[in-house]
N, C-alpha and C positions, 0 to 999 in steps of 0.2 A: 504495499500500499505505500500512497504516498502521504506521509506523515509531518503534519506542521507543529511545532514543538517551540511554544511561547514560552521563553526563559531556559533556552537550551544550554546557557552558558553556567548556569546555577550550580552548585553542590549536586544537587538530585539531578536536574537537567542533563548533566554531563555525563552521569551514568546511564539515564534513558537513552540518550541519543546513543551512545556507545552499543547498548544492546538491542535498539531497534535496528541500528545499521547491520549488526551482526546476524540478524535474523532478516535479512533483506529486503528491509523495508527502505523507500528513499525518506531521508530526512532533509527538511527545511526547518532549521534550528533560528532564533531570535537572541539577541541581545542588545542591550543598549549602549555597548561599547564596542567601537571600531576596533580596538587592539584586541578584541577577543573570537575576533573573526579568522583569524588563522587557526585557533585552538578548535574551533568548530569544524574546520574544514579537515584538521587533521584527524578528527574523530570520524569522518565519513559524509558528514552534514555539509550541506549548503547552507552557509550564514549568511543573516541577514540582521542590520540593523531596525530596531523597531522600539518606539515608544508604547507602551501598553496603554498608557493612559490619554494618547490622542487618536481619536476613533480615525481619522484620516490614516494615518501611519498604519495602524493595524488592517485598516480595511486594503489598502494597497500592498501591503506584505501578505497578506492572506491570497488576494487576487493573484499575484504574482507566483505564489508557489503552488494553487490549485490543488490543495491537498484533498485526501480521502476523509480526513481525520484531522481535528485539532486537540491538541495537548496544553492546558494552561497550567504550566508550572511557575509564572511570574512571582517573586518576593521583591520587596526593597529592602530586606532586613542588613545587607551589606552596605548600604547607604549611611546607614546610622553609627556612628562611634567604632567606625571600622568591621562592623557585623558583631562586636560584643553586647551581649544580652543586656538590658537596662530595665529590670522586670520593675524598677521603682519609677520610672518614667515610660512605663507600659505604653500609654496613648501616644506618645512621641516616636517610641520606637518601631510599632507598628501600623503608623498612621498611613505610610505609603504603600505598604504590603494590604491593609484593609482596604483603600482606594483600589488597587488591583483585583482585590477580589469581589469588588463591587462594580466599578467602571470598567476594570480591565476586561471582567469574564462579561458584561456586558456589550464592550466593542467587539470582542472576539464572538459571540453569539449572533451579532447583528452581521458581523462579516460573513460568518459560515451560512447564515439564511439568503445573504447575498448571493453568494458562489456557489449555490447548493451543497454545502458540506453537511452530509447526513449525521456526523457523530463529533460529541465533543466529550473530553475526560479531563476533570479539574482537579488540582490539589485541594484538600480540605484536610482538616487536622481533628486528632484524637490522641492525646497523651494522657492528661491527667485532668481534662475538661469536661468528665461528663457530670450530669447532673449530682448534688451533694445528697441528693434524696432517696432512699433504698441503699440498694448492694454498693458492693466497691465495684464491679466489672458490668460495664454496660453494651449492649448490643444497639444497631442501627436503629432499634424503634424505641430508643430512650434520647431525651432530650438532652441537648449541651448545656453546661452550667453557663450562666449568665458572666463571663469574664471578660476582659478586653478581648476585641475580635469576633466576639459570639457572632454578633448582628451582622458583620460582613461576613462570615462564614455561614450563616442563614441565608443570607441573600442568595449567594454563589450555588449551596446547594439546591436552593428550591429553583433558580434559573436553570441549571443544568439540567434537573431531572425533568423539569417541565419540557426542557428542549429534547428529550430524548435521551439524556445522554448520562455518565458516570462521575460521581464526585467519591473520589478517595480519601479518605479520612487518614491520614498518614499518622503513625504515633512518633515520638520522639526520636528524631535522626541520630545514629552513631556511626562512626566511620570517619576514614581519613579525610578532614575537612568540614565533616559535621559538628563535631562537638569538642576540636581541639581544645578551646580557649576553657570549656567546662572541665576536661580533662587537667589543665594546668592548673585551677583553682582549686581540684581537688588536689593535687601535688603541693601547694604553696599552703594548705589547709586554712584555705578561704572559702572553701565550701561548706560550711556546717550543717549540720543536722538539727533540724529546728523540730523543737516539743519531742515527740514521742517519734515522730518519722512515720506516722501511719496513715499518710496519705498515699495513693497508691498512682503508680505510672506507667504506662504503655511503651515500650521501645519498639522500633525497627530499625534495622540495618540497611543503609543506604541502598546497597545491590537489592535485598528484597524487596524495597518499595520500589526499586526502579523494575523489578521483574513482574509484579502485580500490575505495574500500570501497562507494561507492554501483554500480559492478557487481557487487561481491559479494553484496550485499542484492539487488538485482533479479535477478541469476541464479540466487540461491539457492545460491552456491557452498561447495563441501565440500572439507575439508582445509586444507592449510598453504600458503600464497604468501608468497613476498618480493616486499614493495613497495619496491622501491629503483629508483635511476635505472641506465641504461646502463653506467655508468663508474665500478664500483668502483677507488679508487686509492689509493696509499699517501699517508701523512701528508705526509712529504717534497714530495709534487705538488700538494695540495690546500692546505696551509695557508699556503704564501708566495704562491700565487694569490689566496687570500681575504685576505691582508694586503693585496695590491696593488689589489684592488677595493675594498677599504675604504679605501683612500688613506693606508696606514700602512707603516711602514718595515718591512723584511724580519724575520720573527721573528728572536729570539735563540737561539742553540744551547745545549742542556745535555745534557751528561752522562747516561747511564742512571743511575750510580750517585747522583749527585745528586739527578734527579728521583725517583729512589726514596725518597729520605730526605724530600725536601721536599713531593711532592704523593701517594705513596701506589704500590704494586704496579700499581694497575689501571691507572692513566696512562699508567706506563710500558707496560705490557705492550700497550695500545691503540696506543700510538704507534710500538712496535717490532715486533711481534708478531700482530696485529690482523687478523682474514680478512675481506674483504667477501662480498658476495652477488650470485646473479645473479638476473634477472628474467623469465628465461626462459618458465617456467612461467606467472607472472601474463599475461604479453603472451599467450602460445599458449591458456590456457585461458578467461581472461577477455576477450581482446580490449582489454587496455588499452594506451593509448599514451600515457605521460607528456608533458605540455605540455612539460617541462624535461627532456629525455635525458640531459642533464649537466649537474653541479653547475658547469661551467664557465659554461655560457648562463646559468645561475639565479642563481651568485651575481654575474655582471656585471652581469645586469636588475635585481638586488634592491638593488645595492650602489652601481654605477657613475653 
């Protein structure tokens, strides 16, 4: 197929482009930086500079590529603080990404309609942001927790599903280039365990996220899918393990009240009340089998 990957130069986009090309697809991949065009060509894609927030730019790029399917992988995270997360100022950190999840997906869907593209796959998110009511592990039927960016995710998912496409709720990414800053903070003991660390997180290796996306593209999947590994786990379990794999001392402990002052409510909520997600639907309907079924194996292989 001819696949148009919006945001193909990002940390997941690069892996997705490589896997699509390896499976024989013709890929057009976009970037906001002309300096990254050579990298996209080396991956086997045709690189195009595109501004995902400019309807004309998006329309021209899609029309020129004449794709069979469009994949939305655009974020603006690398533009803020060099890509280093700033959860205390989450509204600012996610501002461009949220616009790409609303205005950006609207531009892509309009371009798809104008050019006769029948299928769209888009990046959503599911790591700790499940509804805090009820159990610790959520399915696609459960609502997301109302945190920063939830409205943008809701807009994206609703728009894509209405258009007959698939919204992929990726877990927390790890792998080279995905969580390097986090690992460095763990090594410097600057990533403390807040409260009892009872909040759950769902993880997914970058390569597994890409392989699930390839399946959604090839199968013209419809609906919402949680793309996470098999083992949602509390922070109190995965954070000390990550520290051991990274060769670091155990994380410091911080009471929730102090963490709330230092890092903000979002971090405290994630670490003490976060809900993880089930991948049963993706395994069942997409036939997806993650190479790293657990973060335990993935952290160990990436860091030890």
